[in-house]
Every structure is written in structure tokens, then in C-alpha cells.
C-alpha positions as CSV (number, residue, x, y, z in Angstrom):
1,M,17.0,20.9,21.8
2,K,13.9,18.7,21.3
3,K,14.0,16.1,18.6
4,I,11.3,14.2,16.7
5,V,11.4,10.6,15.7
6,G,9.3,8.8,13.1
7,I,7.5,5.7,14.4
8,R,5.7,3.0,12.4
9,F,3.2,0.6,14.0
10,K,2.7,-1.7,11.0
11,P,4.9,-2.8,8.2
12,A,4.6,-0.3,5.3
13,G,2.2,1.7,7.5
14,K,2.0,5.4,8.0
15,I,4.9,7.0,9.9
16,Y,3.9,9.2,12.9
17,D,6.0,11.9,14.6
18,F,6.8,11.6,18.3
19,D,9.0,13.5,20.7
20,S,12.1,11.3,21.3
21,G,12.9,13.0,24.6
22,A,16.3,12.0,26.0
23,F,16.3,8.6,24.2
24,V,19.1,7.8,21.7
25,L,17.3,5.9,19.0
26,A,18.3,4.4,15.6
27,A,16.2,3.1,12.7
28,G,14.8,-0.4,13.6
29,D,14.7,0.2,17.4
30,Q,11.5,-0.9,19.0
31,V,9.8,1.4,21.5
32,I,6.7,2.0,23.6
33,V,5.0,5.3,22.8
34,E,2.1,7.3,24.1
35,T,-0.9,7.4,21.7
36,E,-4.5,8.6,21.8
37,Q,-5.6,5.1,22.7
38,G,-2.9,4.5,25.3
39,L,0.5,3.0,25.0
40,G,1.6,1.6,21.6
41,F,4.3,-0.8,20.4
42,G,6.2,0.8,17.5
43,T,9.4,0.6,15.4
44,V,11.7,3.6,14.7
45,A,11.4,4.3,10.9
46,V,13.0,7.7,10.9
47,P,15.9,8.5,13.3
48,P,15.6,11.6,15.6
49,K,16.0,15.0,14.0
50,P,15.7,18.6,15.4
51,I,12.2,19.7,16.1
52,G,12.7,22.7,13.8
53,E,12.6,20.6,10.7
54,R,9.1,19.4,11.4
55,S,6.3,20.5,9.1
56,G,2.9,20.9,10.8
57,K,1.5,22.0,14.1
58,G,0.2,20.3,17.2
59,T,1.7,18.8,20.4
60,L,3.8,15.7,19.9
61,K,3.2,12.6,22.0
62,K,6.3,11.2,23.6
63,V,8.4,8.1,23.4
64,H,7.5,6.4,26.7
65,R,10.4,3.9,26.9
66,L,12.4,1.3,25.1
67,T,10.9,-2.1,24.9
68,S,11.6,-4.9,27.4
69,D,11.1,-8.6,27.5
70,D,7.8,-8.1,29.3
71,D,6.6,-6.0,26.3
72,F,7.4,-8.8,23.9
73,R,5.5,-11.2,26.1
74,Q,2.6,-8.9,26.1
75,Q,2.7,-8.7,22.3
76,E,2.6,-12.5,22.1
77,K,-0.4,-12.6,24.4
78,N,-2.1,-10.0,22.1
79,R,-1.4,-12.2,19.0
80,K,-3.1,-15.1,20.8
81,L,-6.1,-12.9,21.8
82,E,-6.5,-11.7,18.2
83,K,-6.4,-15.3,16.9
84,T,-9.0,-16.4,19.4
85,A,-11.3,-13.4,18.7
86,Y,-11.0,-13.9,15.0
87,H,-12.3,-17.5,15.1
88,F,-15.1,-16.6,17.5
89,C,-16.2,-13.7,15.4
90,L,-16.1,-15.8,12.2
91,G,-18.4,-18.4,13.9
92,C,-20.8,-15.6,14.9
93,I,-20.9,-14.2,11.4
94,N,-21.8,-17.6,10.0
95,Q,-24.5,-18.1,12.7
96,L,-26.0,-14.6,12.1
97,K,-25.6,-15.1,8.3
98,L,-24.0,-11.7,7.8
99,E,-22.7,-10.8,4.3
100,M,-19.3,-9.6,5.4
101,N,-15.7,-10.9,4.9
102,L,-13.7,-10.7,8.2
103,F,-10.0,-10.8,7.4
104,S,-8.1,-9.4,10.4
105,V,-8.3,-8.6,14.1
106,E,-6.0,-6.1,15.9
107,S,-5.5,-5.5,19.6
108,T,-4.2,-2.4,21.3
109,F,-1.0,-2.9,23.2
110,D,-2.8,-2.9,26.6
111,A,-5.4,-5.4,25.2
112,N,-8.4,-3.2,26.2
113,K,-9.7,-2.8,22.7
114,L,-10.1,-5.1,19.6
115,T,-10.6,-3.8,16.1
116,F,-12.3,-6.2,13.6
117,F,-11.5,-5.4,9.9
118,F,-13.8,-6.6,7.2
119,T,-14.9,-6.0,3.6
120,A,-18.5,-6.0,2.4
121,E,-20.5,-5.1,-0.7
122,G,-22.7,-2.6,1.2
123,R,-23.7,-1.6,4.7
124,V,-23.9,-4.4,7.4
125,D,-26.0,-4.4,10.5
126,F,-23.6,-5.9,13.0
127,R,-25.2,-4.8,16.2
128,Q,-26.0,-8.3,17.3
129,L,-22.5,-9.4,16.4
130,V,-20.9,-6.6,18.5
131,K,-23.1,-7.6,21.5
132,R,-21.8,-11.2,21.3
133,L,-18.2,-10.0,20.9
134,V,-18.4,-7.7,24.0
135,K,-19.9,-10.5,26.1
136,E,-17.2,-13.0,25.0
137,C,-14.1,-10.7,25.0
138,R,-14.9,-8.3,27.7
139,V,-13.1,-5.4,26.0
140,R,-14.1,-2.5,23.8
141,I,-15.0,-3.5,20.2
142,E,-14.7,-1.6,17.0
143,M,-15.9,-2.9,13.6
144,R,-14.1,-1.3,10.7
145,Q,-15.2,-1.7,7.1
146,V,-12.3,-1.1,4.6
147,G,-11.8,-1.3,0.8
148,I,-10.4,-4.3,-1.1
149,R,-7.0,-2.6,-1.6
150,N,-6.6,-2.0,2.1
151,Q,-7.4,-5.7,2.7
152,A,-4.5,-6.7,0.3
153,K,-2.2,-4.3,2.1
154,M,-3.0,-5.7,5.5
155,C,-2.9,-9.4,4.4
156,G,0.1,-9.2,2.1
157,G,1.0,-11.7,-0.6
158,I,3.2,-12.4,-3.6
159,G,2.6,-10.4,-6.8
160,R,2.8,-11.8,-10.4
161,C,6.4,-10.4,-10.4
162,G,7.4,-13.0,-7.8
163,R,8.0,-10.3,-5.1
164,E,6.0,-9.2,-2.1
165,I,3.1,-6.9,-3.2
166,C,4.1,-3.3,-3.2
167,C,1.2,-2.0,-1.0
168,S,2.3,-4.4,1.8
169,A,6.0,-3.8,1.4
170,F,6.4,0.0,1.1
171,I,3.4,1.9,-0.2
172,A,2.1,4.2,2.6
173,N,-0.8,5.8,0.6
174,F,-2.7,4.6,-2.4
175,E,-2.6,6.7,-5.5
176,P,-5.3,6.6,-8.3
177,V,-4.5,4.0,-11.0
178,S,-6.2,4.2,-14.4
179,I,-6.4,2.0,-17.5
180,R,-4.8,4.8,-19.5
181,M,-1.6,4.2,-17.6
182,A,-1.5,0.6,-19.0
183,K,-2.2,2.0,-22.5
184,E,0.6,4.6,-22.2
185,Q,3.1,1.8,-21.3
186,G,1.9,-0.5,-24.2
187,L,0.7,-3.2,-21.8
188,S,-1.9,-5.9,-22.6
189,L,-5.3,-4.6,-21.5
190,N,-6.3,-8.1,-20.4
191,P,-7.6,-7.6,-16.8
192,T,-6.0,-10.8,-15.5
193,K,-2.5,-9.4,-16.5
194,I,-2.7,-5.9,-15.2
195,S,-4.7,-6.6,-12.0
196,G,-3.2,-7.2,-8.6
197,Q,-4.1,-9.5,-5.7
198,C,-7.0,-7.2,-4.8
199,G,-8.5,-7.5,-8.3
200,R,-7.9,-3.8,-9.0
201,L,-5.3,-2.3,-11.4
202,M,-1.8,-2.9,-10.1
203,C,-0.3,0.0,-8.1
204,C,3.0,-0.4,-10.0
205,L,1.5,1.0,-13.1
206,T,2.0,4.4,-11.5
207,F,5.7,3.9,-10.9
208,E,6.9,4.5,-14.5
209,N,4.0,6.4,-15.9
210,D,5.6,9.8,-15.7
211,T,8.7,8.4,-17.4
212,Y,6.7,6.9,-20.3
213,K,4.8,10.2,-20.8
214,A,8.1,12.2,-20.9
215,L,9.7,9.8,-23.3
216,K,6.7,9.7,-25.6
217,K,7.0,13.5,-26.1
218,K,10.2,12.9,-28.0
219,V,8.8,10.3,-30.5
220,P,6.3,10.6,-33.4
221,K,2.8,9.7,-32.4
222,I,1.2,6.4,-33.5
223,G,-0.4,6.9,-36.9
224,K,2.0,9.8,-37.9
225,T,3.6,9.6,-41.4
226,V,7.4,9.7,-41.5
227,M,10.1,9.3,-44.1
228,I,12.6,6.5,-44.0
229,D,15.3,6.5,-46.7
230,G,13.0,8.4,-49.1
231,Q,10.0,6.1,-48.4
232,K,6.8,7.0,-46.7
233,G,5.7,5.0,-43.7
234,R,3.3,5.2,-40.8
235,V,4.3,4.7,-37.1
236,I,2.3,1.7,-35.7
237,R,4.1,0.9,-32.4
238,H,6.4,2.4,-29.8
239,N,9.2,1.0,-27.7
240,V,10.2,4.2,-25.9
241,I,12.4,2.4,-23.3
242,C,14.6,1.1,-26.1
243,N,14.3,4.4,-28.1
244,R,12.7,2.6,-31.1
245,V,9.5,2.6,-33.1
246,T,7.9,0.3,-35.6
247,V,7.1,1.8,-39.0
248,R,4.9,0.2,-41.7
249,L,6.1,1.4,-45.1
250,D,3.6,2.2,-47.8
251,E,5.4,0.0,-50.2
252,G,7.3,-2.5,-48.2
253,P,7.5,-4.4,-44.9
254,E,7.4,-3.2,-41.3
255,L,10.7,-1.8,-39.9
256,D,11.8,-1.7,-36.3
257,I,14.1,1.4,-36.3
258,S,15.8,3.8,-33.9
259,I,14.1,7.1,-33.3
260,D,17.4,8.8,-34.2
261,E,17.1,7.4,-37.8
262,I,13.7,9.1,-38.2
263,R,15.2,12.4,-37.0
264,K,18.0,12.1,-39.6
């Protein structure tokens, strides 16, 4: 029975399905696979499973072989090529005075193509730049403009929580993030406190949003009048994680009480 295996080419990148063939693979194994652009160097992210469990159609590319010492040496050569190409391209950008921010260069495994990743405010005419790169590198050149969130994902970094930023660590696809999520969770709306390395709203605002929305259905809304020991009061703050609310009495101080006390 044929089996499929999930292969990842970049840390926290998308997982692609391949035909594992006769290879016995485990998560973390490094393999050479067939891709549309030739052979690729990948890591097993999902162990092999029966082909019948696959969702979707199309012919699967195959795992070509397990990696060897020569493959690792080729990878090291590719890293050096990428570094050299990056510095050359950066110099050309400055000479041509192009308004673009180059941040990464990636080589295919067989080193016959280089992809230059950059961000820019608008469209960039990089035709002269590509001519110089082709003349210098003698390989196929692709210029790819990406968004600021993709730049953060590819470059990585440390978030304000002190851990590796989520998009670089494990997030495969970006989800929409809105300021309403910060409001739902009672967070400060100061942009510097709820923005990530990319300058956009932090992706982690989506993680607990559904939980907060579910918990808030069980508590009185802010501004609602409630009775506490025979006294009227108005809800002014929520702390749904601790199952508590703050009530300002009409004739008295503010009280931080359990939601259960209001129900009684």
C-alpha cells in the first residue's frame, strides 16, 4: 500500500504531501524529494500514513532518497551563495537607488535559481537590477515582493513575551487580526503594546479570542445594572478568566466580586 509523508522545507513552513515509497521515515528525518523546481532538501514533519487518508487530488511527487554527507555539503555551499548574492544585490539596490528593502535570498537545492525576497511601499521597477544579478550569478533570478508579516516570519525574532515569535515558530498560515480582539480581552489599546515585530497586531490575539467570547456570554455586559446584597450597581469591568467582575454601587464603593455572587 502506498503511503504519504508530510515534508516541510522551512521552519514553521507549509507541510507538503509526498509519496514515501519504500522508505521507512520518522518525524525529523531529512530527505531529498522531487519538486516542480527539481530536487529539494526537506524534513519529515508528518510520518508516513496510508494514501487512503489523504484529502485532495493530484499525483504525488516522490521522496527521492535519504540525505547524505554530500547533500549537507551542498546545503553549506548554497548558504554561502545566498550570502554572497545578498550583499551583491544590496550594493546594486543602493547604486540604482531603488526604494525596496531586501531581507532574504534563497537558493534551490541544485543552485540553479536564486529567489530574492523584499518589501516595498509600492511597485518597483527592478529590471536593471535583475540584469546585473543574472550577469553576476549566472543562474535564474526571481524577485519576490512580500508583506511585512511574511518578512517577520522569515527573519524570526523574539516577541515581547520573551519567546520566539509565533509566526516563525509554528504558525503556517496568517489569520486576520482585528483591534476588536484586543478590546474583547480587555487589553490596552496602546499600539506599542499590542503590535508585534512586524508592526501589525500580534497574531497571538487570535489564540484566546474564541475563549473570551464564550466566557463573556455568561457574564453581565458592561454597563448593565445588577443587585448586590440589596444594593444597585453597574458593571464597569470584566475579568472573565478569574470569573469576576467589578461593580460600582450607586451608593458606595467599587466591588470586585465573583460572578456567582451576582447570580445568587
